[in-house]
N, C-alpha and C positions, 0 to 999 in steps of 0.2 A: 711520725708522731705516735706516742704510745696511747693506747686506749686502756683506761683503768676501770676496774669495778670495785666499788666500796660497799662493805656491809654497813648499813645505816643503823638498823635497830634489830634486836633479837628479843622475842617474848616466848615464854613457855606457858602451856596450859596448866590447870590445877594439878593433874597427876603426873606431869612431866613426860607424858607420852608423845606430845607434839611440840615442835618448835616452829614458830612463825618468824619470818625474817623479811626485811626490806633491803633491796640492793639498789645502788646508784650505778647503773651500767653505762660506762663511757663518760662519766663526769657531767652528765646533763642535768643533774638534780631532779630528774623525773624518776620516781621510785617504782620498782617492780617488787611485788610481794610473792612469797612462796611459803610452803609449809613442809617440814620434814617429819616423817613418822619415825620416832626414835626406836620403837620396838622392831620395826622392819628395816631400819637404817636406810630409808629411801625417801626422796623428795616426792610429794604427791604430784603425779603427772597431770591430774585434772584440776589442779589449783594453781593458777598464775594470774595475778592481778597487776595491771599496768596503770600508772597514773594514780598512785595512792600516796598519802602523806604519813599515815600511821595505821596500825591495826592492833586489836586486843582480842583475846579469847573471852567468850562468855563463860558462864558457870559450866563446869564439866569440860567436854572436849569436842562438842558437835557444833558450836556456834562461834563465828568470828565476826567482829564488828570492825569496819574499816572506814577511813575517810578518803573519799575520792577527790581528786583535784580537777580544776577546769583547764582550759587551753592555756591559761596564763600561769599554771602550776600553783594556783591558790586553792586551799581547801574549800569545798562547796557542798558536799553531801556526806552524810553518814549512812552507811549501808550495813545490813545484817545478812550474813550468809550462813545457811545451815549446810554443814559439810556432807552429811549423809545423803542429802537430796540435791545439793548444789542450788537450792532455791534462794533467791535474793529478794530482799525488800528494802525500801528506802525508809530510814528512820527520821531523818532531818534534812532539810534543804535550806541553804543560806542564800 
């Protein structure tokens, strides 16, 4: 059986220096998120989120908002992540 990886969503920040993406690895519909630095042409090794349904950049390039999913793969929390410090905070819980 073939294992497939699907690019689900791609988002760019305001100055197009970063690209955020979500992947469906293995066709499980549980998404993994990553960010690529376009200036350095490399994926940020310290940024990998599993169990997300979507993500968006905040103003500028230092903040990412993402929706976390629960064990049933339903959206349940909105989180804010500051990339420079990797500090997270919960914005909303459903």
